[in-house]
C-alpha positions as CSV (number, residue, x, y, z in Angstrom):
1,M,50.8,-19.1,27.2
2,I,49.4,-18.6,23.7
3,S,50.4,-15.6,21.8
4,L,48.1,-14.8,18.8
5,K,48.8,-12.6,15.8
6,K,46.4,-12.2,12.9
7,I,48.0,-12.9,9.6
8,L,45.8,-10.6,7.6
9,V,46.0,-6.8,7.5
10,F,43.5,-6.6,10.3
11,S,45.6,-7.2,13.4
12,T,43.4,-6.1,16.2
13,L,41.8,-9.1,18.0
14,L,38.8,-9.0,20.4
15,F,38.9,-11.2,23.4
16,F,36.4,-12.1,26.1
17,G,37.0,-14.2,29.2
18,I,34.7,-17.3,29.6
19,S,34.9,-20.3,31.8
20,L,35.5,-23.8,30.4
21,N,35.5,-26.7,32.9
22,G,36.5,-24.4,35.8
23,F,39.3,-22.8,33.8
24,S,39.4,-19.3,32.3
25,V,39.2,-19.5,28.5
26,D,39.6,-16.5,26.2
27,T,37.4,-16.0,23.1
28,L,38.7,-14.6,19.9
29,F,36.3,-13.2,17.2
30,I,37.5,-13.3,13.5
31,C,36.0,-13.4,10.0
32,K,35.5,-16.5,7.9
33,G,38.6,-17.1,5.8
34,D,41.0,-15.2,8.2
35,C,44.2,-16.8,9.5
36,I,45.8,-16.6,12.9
37,R,49.5,-17.1,13.9
38,Y,49.6,-19.0,17.1
39,T,52.9,-18.9,19.2
40,N,53.6,-20.6,22.5
41,T,55.4,-18.0,24.7
42,T,55.3,-19.6,28.1
43,T,58.0,-18.6,30.7
44,Q,57.2,-21.2,33.3
45,G,60.1,-23.4,32.4
46,T,62.0,-24.8,29.5
47,P,59.5,-26.2,26.9
48,I,60.6,-29.1,24.8
49,A,57.4,-30.2,23.0
50,W,54.2,-28.6,21.8
51,D,50.9,-30.4,21.0
52,W,48.4,-28.1,19.2
53,V,44.8,-29.0,18.3
54,F,43.1,-26.4,16.0
55,Q,39.4,-27.3,15.9
56,G,37.9,-26.0,12.7
57,G,41.3,-24.8,11.5
58,T,43.6,-25.7,8.7
59,P,45.9,-27.4,9.6
60,G,44.0,-29.2,12.4
61,T,47.1,-30.0,14.5
62,S,50.7,-29.0,14.9
63,N,53.8,-29.8,17.0
64,L,55.6,-26.5,16.3
65,Q,56.1,-23.7,18.8
66,Q,54.5,-21.3,16.2
67,D,52.1,-22.1,13.3
68,D,49.7,-20.3,11.0
69,V,46.1,-21.5,11.0
70,C,43.3,-20.5,8.7
71,Y,39.5,-20.9,9.3
72,P,37.5,-21.6,6.1
73,T,34.1,-22.2,7.7
74,A,32.0,-20.3,10.2
75,G,31.4,-21.6,13.7
76,V,32.7,-21.7,17.3
77,F,35.9,-23.6,17.7
78,L,38.3,-24.5,20.5
79,T,42.1,-24.3,20.2
80,T,44.2,-26.1,22.8
81,I,48.0,-26.3,23.4
82,K,49.7,-28.8,25.6
83,T,53.2,-27.7,26.5
84,T,55.7,-30.3,27.9
85,F,58.8,-29.1,29.8
86,D,62.3,-30.6,30.4
87,D,61.3,-31.7,33.9
88,N,58.6,-33.8,32.3
89,S,55.8,-31.5,33.6
90,D,53.2,-30.0,31.2
91,T,50.5,-27.3,31.0
92,T,47.4,-26.8,28.8
93,D,46.0,-23.6,27.5
94,S,42.9,-23.0,25.5
95,V,41.2,-20.3,23.4
96,Y,37.8,-20.2,21.7
97,V,37.6,-18.9,18.2
98,V,34.3,-17.5,16.9
99,V,34.4,-17.3,13.1
100,F,31.8,-15.0,11.6
101,D,30.2,-16.0,8.4
102,S,30.1,-13.6,5.5
103,P,28.7,-12.1,3.4
104,I,25.8,-10.4,5.1
105,P,22.5,-12.2,4.2
106,A,20.6,-10.6,1.4
107,F,17.5,-8.5,2.3
108,T,14.9,-6.6,0.3
109,F,15.2,-2.8,0.3
110,P,12.6,-0.6,-1.6
111,K,13.4,1.2,-4.9
112,D,13.0,4.9,-5.1
113,T,9.4,5.7,-4.4
114,G,7.1,8.5,-3.3
115,Y,3.8,9.5,-1.6
116,C,1.0,11.9,-2.4
117,A,1.1,15.3,-0.7
118,G,-1.0,15.5,2.4
119,E,-1.3,11.8,2.9
120,N,0.1,9.7,5.7
121,F,3.1,7.8,4.5
122,P,4.5,5.4,7.1
123,L,7.2,3.5,5.3
124,Q,9.3,1.0,7.2
125,L,12.7,0.4,5.8
126,N,13.8,-3.1,6.9
127,T,17.2,-4.8,6.9
128,I,18.0,-8.0,8.7
129,N,18.2,-9.1,12.3
130,H,21.7,-10.5,12.8
131,P,23.4,-10.8,16.2
132,F,26.8,-9.5,15.0
133,V,25.7,-6.8,12.5
134,K,26.0,-3.1,13.3
135,Y,23.6,-0.7,11.6
136,L,24.1,2.9,10.8
137,W,21.3,4.9,9.3
138,S,21.2,8.4,7.7
139,D,19.7,9.8,10.8
140,N,22.4,8.1,13.0
141,S,20.0,5.6,14.4
142,S,21.3,2.1,14.9
143,G,18.3,-0.3,14.8
144,S,17.6,-2.9,12.1
145,S,14.7,-0.9,10.7
146,L,13.7,2.8,10.2
147,N,10.3,4.4,10.0
148,V,10.0,7.4,7.6
149,N,7.2,9.7,6.7
150,T,8.8,12.6,4.9
151,Q,10.6,13.0,1.6
152,G,14.3,12.8,1.3
153,K,17.2,10.4,0.8
154,Y,17.6,7.6,3.3
155,W,20.5,5.2,3.5
156,V,21.8,2.5,5.7
157,Q,25.1,0.8,6.1
158,L,25.5,-2.7,7.7
159,L,28.8,-3.8,9.1
160,L,29.6,-7.4,10.1
161,G,32.8,-7.9,12.0
162,V,34.8,-7.1,15.1
163,P,36.7,-3.9,16.2
164,G,39.3,-3.2,13.6
165,N,38.1,-5.9,11.2
166,T,35.1,-5.7,9.0
167,C,34.0,-9.1,7.6
168,D,31.4,-7.7,5.2
169,S,29.5,-4.4,4.6
170,V,26.4,-3.5,2.7
171,Y,25.2,-0.1,1.7
172,K,21.6,0.6,0.6
173,E,19.8,3.9,-0.2
174,V,16.3,5.0,-1.3
175,N,15.0,8.4,-2.5
176,I,11.5,9.3,-1.3
177,T,9.6,12.0,-3.2
178,E,6.5,13.9,-2.3
179,Y,4.2,13.8,-5.4
180,P,1.7,16.7,-6.0
181,K,-2.0,16.1,-6.0
182,P,-4.3,17.2,-8.8
183,S,-6.1,20.5,-8.4
184,V,-9.9,20.4,-8.8
185,Y,-12.7,22.8,-7.9
186,L,-16.2,22.5,-9.3
187,G,-17.3,25.8,-7.7
188,Q,-19.9,26.7,-5.2
189,D,-23.4,25.0,-5.1
190,K,-25.7,26.6,-7.7
191,L,-29.4,27.1,-8.5
192,M,-30.8,25.8,-11.8
193,C,-34.0,24.8,-13.6
194,Q,-34.4,21.4,-15.1
195,N,-33.4,21.1,-18.7
196,Q,-31.1,24.1,-18.3
197,I,-27.7,23.0,-19.5
198,I,-24.8,23.6,-17.1
199,T,-21.2,22.7,-17.9
200,L,-19.0,21.3,-15.1
201,D,-15.3,21.5,-15.5
202,A,-12.8,19.5,-13.4
203,G,-9.7,21.3,-14.7
204,S,-6.8,20.1,-16.7
205,G,-3.3,18.9,-15.9
206,A,-0.5,16.6,-17.1
207,G,-1.7,13.0,-17.1
208,Y,-5.1,13.8,-15.5
209,T,-7.9,11.2,-15.7
210,Y,-11.4,11.7,-14.6
211,L,-14.3,9.8,-13.1
212,W,-17.7,11.5,-12.6
213,T,-20.5,10.4,-10.4
214,P,-23.3,9.5,-10.8
215,N,-23.0,8.8,-14.6
216,N,-19.4,7.6,-14.8
217,E,-18.3,10.1,-17.5
218,V,-14.5,10.2,-18.0
219,T,-14.0,13.6,-19.6
220,Q,-12.7,16.8,-18.2
221,Q,-16.1,18.5,-18.7
222,I,-19.6,17.3,-18.6
223,N,-23.0,18.9,-19.4
224,V,-25.8,18.4,-16.9
225,S,-29.5,19.3,-17.2
226,L,-30.8,17.8,-14.0
227,P,-30.5,19.0,-10.4
228,G,-28.5,16.8,-8.1
229,I,-25.2,16.2,-6.5
230,Y,-22.3,15.7,-9.0
231,S,-18.8,14.7,-7.9
232,V,-15.5,14.0,-9.8
233,E,-12.4,12.1,-8.8
234,V,-9.2,13.3,-10.7
235,S,-6.1,11.2,-10.8
236,N,-2.6,12.2,-12.1
237,S,0.3,10.2,-13.5
238,Y,1.6,9.6,-10.0
239,G,-1.6,7.9,-9.0
240,C,-2.5,10.7,-6.6
241,K,-6.2,11.5,-6.4
242,T,-8.3,14.5,-5.5
243,S,-12.1,14.8,-5.5
244,D,-14.7,17.6,-5.3
245,Q,-18.5,17.8,-5.6
246,I,-21.2,20.4,-6.3
247,E,-24.9,20.4,-5.7
248,L,-27.2,21.9,-8.3
249,R,-30.5,22.8,-6.6
250,D,-33.7,23.1,-8.5
251,S,-35.1,26.6,-8.1
252,C,-37.9,26.6,-10.7
253,P,-41.6,25.7,-10.0
254,H,-42.6,22.3,-11.2
255,Y,-45.8,21.5,-13.1
256,V,-47.4,18.4,-14.6
257,F,-50.0,18.6,-17.4
258,I,-52.4,15.7,-17.4
259,P,-55.0,15.3,-20.1
260,N,-58.7,14.8,-19.0
261,A,-59.6,12.9,-22.2
262,I,-57.9,11.0,-25.0
263,S,-59.1,9.6,-28.3
264,P,-57.2,6.5,-29.5
265,N,-58.3,6.8,-33.2
266,E,-54.7,6.7,-34.6
267,D,-54.8,10.3,-35.9
268,R,-51.7,10.9,-33.9
269,L,-53.5,13.5,-31.9
270,N,-54.1,12.7,-28.3
271,D,-54.0,9.0,-29.0
272,V,-52.0,8.1,-25.8
273,F,-52.6,9.0,-22.2
274,T,-49.4,10.7,-21.1
275,Q,-48.4,13.7,-19.0
276,V,-46.1,16.6,-19.8
277,W,-43.4,17.6,-17.3
278,N,-41.2,20.6,-17.0
279,F,-38.8,18.5,-14.8
280,T,-37.6,15.0,-14.6
281,P,-38.6,12.9,-11.6
282,T,-35.9,10.5,-10.3
283,E,-38.4,7.7,-9.4
284,Y,-41.8,7.4,-11.0
285,T,-44.9,5.1,-11.3
286,L,-48.0,5.5,-13.5
287,S,-51.0,3.2,-12.9
288,I,-54.3,3.1,-14.9
289,Y,-57.5,1.5,-13.4
290,N,-61.0,1.0,-14.7
291,R,-64.0,2.2,-12.8
292,W,-64.0,-1.1,-10.8
293,G,-60.5,-0.7,-9.6
294,E,-58.9,-3.3,-11.9
295,L,-55.3,-2.5,-12.9
296,L,-55.1,-2.1,-16.6
297,F,-51.6,-0.6,-17.1
298,E,-48.5,0.3,-15.1
299,T,-45.0,1.7,-15.9
300,N,-42.0,3.2,-14.2
301,D,-40.8,4.9,-17.4
302,F,-42.0,8.5,-17.3
303,T,-41.6,8.8,-21.1
304,V,-44.0,5.9,-21.8
305,G,-47.8,6.5,-21.9
306,W,-50.9,4.3,-22.0
307,N,-52.2,3.4,-25.5
308,C,-55.7,2.6,-24.2
309,K,-55.2,-1.1,-24.7
310,Y,-55.8,-4.0,-22.3
311,N,-54.8,-7.5,-23.3
312,E,-53.9,-6.0,-26.7
313,E,-57.4,-4.8,-27.3
314,L,-58.7,-1.2,-27.1
315,V,-60.7,-0.5,-24.1
316,Q,-64.3,0.7,-24.4
317,Q,-65.3,4.3,-24.1
318,D,-65.6,5.1,-20.4
319,V,-64.1,7.0,-17.5
320,Y,-60.7,5.7,-16.2
321,V,-58.6,6.4,-13.1
322,Y,-54.9,7.4,-13.1
323,K,-52.4,7.4,-10.2
324,I,-49.0,9.0,-10.5
325,S,-46.3,8.7,-7.8
326,Y,-42.9,10.4,-8.2
327,Y,-39.9,11.4,-6.2
328,D,-39.0,15.0,-6.9
329,T,-35.7,16.9,-6.7
330,D,-36.7,18.4,-3.4
331,K,-36.3,14.8,-2.1
332,K,-40.0,14.3,-1.4
333,W,-42.6,11.9,-2.7
334,Y,-45.7,13.1,-4.4
335,E,-48.9,11.4,-5.5
336,M,-51.5,12.6,-8.0
337,R,-54.9,10.9,-8.6
338,G,-57.7,11.7,-11.0
339,T,-60.0,10.6,-13.8
340,F,-60.0,11.0,-17.6
341,Y,-62.2,9.9,-20.5
342,V,-61.4,7.6,-23.3
343,V,-63.5,8.7,-26.3
344,R,-64.0,6.4,-29.3
């Protein structure tokens, strides 16, 4: 019979019965670098010789009744003892020794982090998958990973070893904070007239940055003079974002003044065919034709007029046709046609 005593301060040994070649073989679990004191305590007769083989151990063999053996490497090893008695009979006993490696393999654990208030924050805290590691989380769960979605302090302790003997342990923790979002309110939708100046204010806060649409301004306030939908995205120093939008609706009647005659005599009075607006169309086309339907001029810039030239030459005195197409703030297309005189 083999009597085992651990040399180190951890003296509790864990055994499991297994079968080896039809015989019952015990299994002992220890940590890498631990030592075991083996003693032959058989009572079947009078022993006179002992023949030990310590696979994976130091020393590897012994002929003493009792010897101390250390295990410097991890693995699964077999220890056998052949005992010879004074009547020339003998017996053989065996025990498996499972040596755990240590330390616990390194793994990545996040640094202190946070999430923006009101947003979903599924963070998975991962450790390692190891067949002989036990896990203890701050919520008393025992898996190799933990899903969190609220702020707080989370920690995990990993233990590698056997009952009464810890080969290695690792402790990790992370603090998760809920970051505030910026506060922004542009107000309720408003009525306005074109060319009326309205100031939009996205509010101020520590570390705030701004991005307005549609003109990509980056200031806290912007001045607008056209109806439309305006929105702003505000970010703070934590990277949290909030957005808001406002619609400014045109409530004033629109008119377009179109001249019925022009005189391109370079007196700076009525030299160019152009129209006067009390609003700004978002899309626009002006086309000029002669009486035979030939296109003489076309532009999409509502600030540009026709200087009465075709192929760099002034046209003759005659009647000409205009067509104006534009997209208004009421989100409708309009078309205006008519004639005018060129007087020379």
